[in-house]
N, C-alpha and C positions, 0 to 999 in steps of 0.2 A: 237513512238506510234506503238503498235502491231496491225496489220491490221486483222480484223476478216474475217469470211467466206464471208460475204456480200461484203466487200470491195475487197476481192480477186476475187470474181465473176465479179464485175464491171471491174476490171483491165484485167482479162482474156478475157472478152467479147470485151473490147476495142481493145485488141491485135488481136483477131480473126477478128473482123470487119475491122480493119486497114489493114489486109492482103487482104481483098476482095475489099475494097473501098479506094479511095484516101483520102477522108475526112470522119470523123465520128463526129456526133453531139449528144447531149443529147437525142434527139428524136429517133435517131437510136438505142441507148441503150435501151430506153423504149420499143420500138417495138420489138426488138430482145429478150429482157429478160421478156417481158410481165408485166412490172411494169408501174405504173402511172407516168406521167411526173413530178408531184411534188416530188414523191419519188426519182426519178432519179436526179432531180435538187438538192435535199438535199445531196445525195450521192456525186454528182459531186463537190459540194461546199466543202465538207469534204475532198475529195481526192485532190482537188486543194489546200486547206489550209495546208494539210499535205505534199504537194509537190510530190504527186504521178502522177499528171497530170497537164497539162497547158491547158488553154482555151484562144484562140485568140479572136480578136475583131469580127470575123465572127461566133464565137461559135464552132469552130473546136476544138476537144479534141485531145491531144497528150500525150502519156506516157512520163514521165521523165525517166531518167536512173534508178532510184530506182523503179519506177512504172513498167517499162519494165522488170526489173530483177524479180520482184515478179510475174508478169503476165506470163513470160516465164517458171518460175518454176512450177506454177500451171498448165499451158497448157501441159508441158511435163508430169507431173504426170497424168493428165487426159488421155493423149494418151497412156502412158505405161500401166496404170491400165486397161483402156478399152480394149486395145489390148490383154492383158493377159487374161482377162475374156473371150473375144471372142475365144481365142485360146483353152480354156478348154470347149467350147461348150455353153457358155452363149449367148443369143440372143444379137444382136447389140444394140437394144433399152435398154434392161436391163443393159448391160455392160456399156453403156454411162451414164445411170442414176446412177448406183452404183458408177462408177468412179467419177462422179460429187460430190457425197457426201464424198467419201473416200479421195479425193485429198486434202481436207482442214484439215484433222485430222491425217493423217498418219505421223509418225515421219520421219525425214530425214534418220535415220538408217534403219528403216523398208523399206522405199521406195528404198534406195540404194540396199538393198539385193534383193528386189522384181525385180528391174530393172536388176540386175546382173543375177539372176536366169532366167528371161525371155529372156535375150539376149544370153544365152548359147545355 
């Protein structure tokens, strides 16, 4: 299954929250992302079915290897794109918002070249 922007956002958010907290539950995603609990529960069910996450008996969410790979890819894109925009004078807020949109649609080739250029 090809994961869409919404699914990528859930995985990225789970990765980020997992860096800050020992355990992450559906409610944590809902609060952080500003989504309703039913919406998050539907997304979690899909991500679990597609084996991007696991949910234990306490409701703790964990990224699988494939889920973590996608989350880290999107997170890296967000950080590089946001940093690039800030380096050329874009405000931090706008840079983060624009990076959030672009990170899901930029091609691997374009991202690699952007990253290469930025790292010079």
